[in-house]
C-alpha positions in Angstrom: 57.5 77.1 -20.7 61.0 78.6 -20.6 63.6 79.6 -23.1 66.8 78.7 -21.4 67.9 82.3 -21.2 69.0 82.7 -17.5 67.7 86.0 -16.0 69.6 85.9 -12.7 71.8 83.8 -10.4 70.2 83.3 -7.1 71.5 82.2 -3.7 70.0 79.3 -1.7 69.0 80.4 1.8 67.6 77.1 3.0 67.0 73.6 1.9 64.5 71.7 4.0 64.2 68.0 3.4 61.7 65.6 5.1 59.5 62.7 4.2 56.4 64.8 4.3 57.4 68.3 3.2 60.5 69.4 1.4 61.1 73.0 0.2 63.8 75.4 -0.9 64.2 79.1 -0.2 66.2 81.2 -2.6 67.3 84.9 -2.5 66.7 86.7 -5.8 65.6 90.0 -7.1 64.9 90.2 -10.8 62.9 87.0 -11.2 60.6 88.2 -8.3 59.6 91.4 -10.2 56.0 91.0 -11.0 56.0 87.4 -9.7 52.9 86.1 -7.8 52.4 83.1 -5.7 51.6 80.2 -8.1 53.9 81.4 -10.8 56.7 79.2 -12.1 60.4 79.8 -11.9 63.0 77.4 -13.3 65.7 76.6 -10.7 68.8 75.1 -12.4 66.4 74.1 -15.1 63.7 72.5 -12.8 60.3 74.1 -13.0 59.2 75.0 -9.5 56.0 76.8 -8.3 56.5 79.8 -6.0 54.5 79.2 -2.8 55.5 82.4 -1.1 57.9 85.4 -1.5 58.6 88.8 0.0 60.3 90.4 -2.9 63.7 89.3 -2.0 63.4 85.6 -1.1 61.0 83.0 -2.5 60.0 79.6 -1.4 59.1 76.6 -3.6 58.0 73.1 -2.5 60.1 70.3 -4.0 58.9 66.7 -4.4 61.2 64.0 -3.1 61.2 62.5 -6.6 62.7 65.8 -7.9 65.3 65.9 -5.3 66.4 62.4 -6.2 66.3 62.7 -9.9 67.9 66.1 -10.3 70.9 68.0 -8.9 68.6 70.0 -6.6 69.2 67.3 -4.0 72.8 68.5 -3.6 71.9 72.1 -3.0 72.7 73.7 0.4 72.6 77.1 1.9 74.9 79.3 -0.1 74.7 77.4 -3.3 74.2 79.5 -6.5 71.4 78.7 -8.9 70.3 79.6 -12.4 66.9 81.3 -12.4 64.4 82.0 -15.1 60.7 83.0 -15.0 58.2 81.3 -17.3 58.0 82.9 -20.7 55.2 85.5 -21.0 52.8 85.2 -23.9 54.3 88.4 -25.4 57.9 87.6 -24.6 60.8 87.2 -27.0 61.8 83.6 -27.8 65.6 83.9 -27.7 66.6 80.4 -26.7 64.8 77.2 -27.4 61.7 75.3 -26.1 62.5 74.4 -22.5 59.8 72.7 -20.4 61.5 72.7 -17.0 61.1 68.9 -16.8 64.5 67.4 -16.4 65.2 64.2 -18.4 68.2 63.2 -16.3 71.6 64.3 -15.0 75.1 64.3 -16.5 78.6 64.7 -15.1 81.2 67.2 -16.2 84.1 65.2 -17.5 86.2 68.0 -19.0 86.5 71.8 -19.0 88.8 73.3 -21.7 89.6 76.8 -22.8 88.4 77.3 -26.4 89.5 80.7 -27.7 87.3 83.3 -26.0 84.9 80.5 -25.0 85.1 77.5 -22.7 84.3 74.0 -23.8 82.4 71.8 -21.4 82.1 68.0 -21.9 79.4 66.0 -20.1 79.1 62.3 -19.8 75.6 61.0 -19.9 73.5 57.9 -20.3 72.7 56.6 -23.7 68.9 57.2 -23.1 69.7 60.9 -23.0 72.4 61.0 -25.7 70.0 59.6 -28.3 68.1 62.9 -28.2 71.2 65.1 -28.4 72.4 66.1 -31.9 75.4 68.1 -33.1 74.3 71.7 -33.6 71.1 70.9 -31.8 69.9 72.5 -28.6 70.2 71.2 -25.0 69.5 72.8 -21.6 72.2 72.4 -19.0 71.0 73.5 -15.5 68.4 75.5 -17.4 70.8 77.2 -19.8 70.0 76.9 -23.5 73.2 75.8 -25.3 74.2 74.5 -28.7 75.7 71.1 -28.9 79.2 71.3 -30.3 79.8 67.5 -30.6 78.3 64.2 -29.4 79.4 60.6 -29.3 78.2 57.4 -27.7 79.1 58.4 -24.1 79.3 62.2 -23.9 78.6 65.5 -25.6 80.2 68.9 -25.4 79.1 72.6 -25.6 81.0 75.8 -26.1 80.1 78.6 -23.7 80.6 82.2 -24.7 81.8 84.8 -22.1 78.4 86.4 -21.8 76.8 83.1 -20.8 79.6 82.3 -18.4 79.3 85.7 -16.7 75.5 85.4 -16.2 75.1 81.7 -15.1 76.5 79.2 -12.6 78.6 77.4 -15.1 81.9 79.0 -14.1 81.4 77.7 -10.6 81.1 74.1 -11.8 84.1 71.8 -11.9 85.0 68.4 -13.3 83.0 65.7 -11.5 80.0 68.0 -10.8 76.5 66.8 -11.6 74.3 68.9 -13.8 70.6 68.8 -14.9 69.9 67.9 -18.5 66.8 68.5 -20.5 67.0 67.3 -24.1 65.1 68.8 -27.1 61.4 68.1 -26.5 60.7 68.2 -30.3 63.0 65.2 -30.8 61.1 63.2 -28.2 57.7 63.9 -29.8 59.0 63.1 -33.3 60.3 59.7 -32.0 56.9 58.9 -30.5 55.0 59.9 -33.6 57.3 57.7 -35.8 57.1 54.7 -33.5 54.9 51.9 -35.1 51.5 51.7 -33.5 50.8 48.4 -31.6 48.9 46.0 -33.7 45.5 45.1 -32.4 43.9 41.7 -33.0 40.4 42.5 -34.2 39.5 38.9 -35.3 36.9 36.8 -33.6 38.3 33.8 -31.7 36.6 30.4 -31.0 36.8 31.3 -27.3 34.8 34.4 -27.9 32.1 32.6 -29.9 31.7 29.9 -27.3 31.5 32.5 -24.5 28.6 34.2 -26.3 26.7 31.0 -27.0 27.4 30.7 -30.8 29.0 27.3 -30.5 
């Protein structure tokens, strides 16, 4: 589990794509402190498992499904990425619950100066927007952000200078694709409130005949 508080911006060293084995290598420093092979690191919000590292570069295998369904497929050598280690049991919960399982992608449709902040607007599919609520939480490329507004086709967030200085958002431009993870609590609530399927527990004539009663 993650919190959406980015610890470091890393630099992609290599992206290897193939039908049998795809992996990514990223140069980093802070997120590798105390990290062991098998630990999880969120890369632009996608939870990946560290398969090897030397203290300055780590490698993570990436499924083809992940490359296709997230923005990781567009990464190349030199790309900057948001990085966060999994939350330790005794860590401070400063953001919101982020699983590292991307729900889908969105596209930046507008970037506007908003006082000391910058307002980003993202277009997204309705299946994602249904879980995004004004003043609720959303993770964009792994960054925990508060939703400023939402409508039937898009939503916006307001990014403070500290967040901008410590994430990849300032490098993004209109038309860029970003990873979106909606609030996991909203999805669980929806499932719990969904009516359970009705089961037909009655005995039918066909069942009676099959069992020799008629």
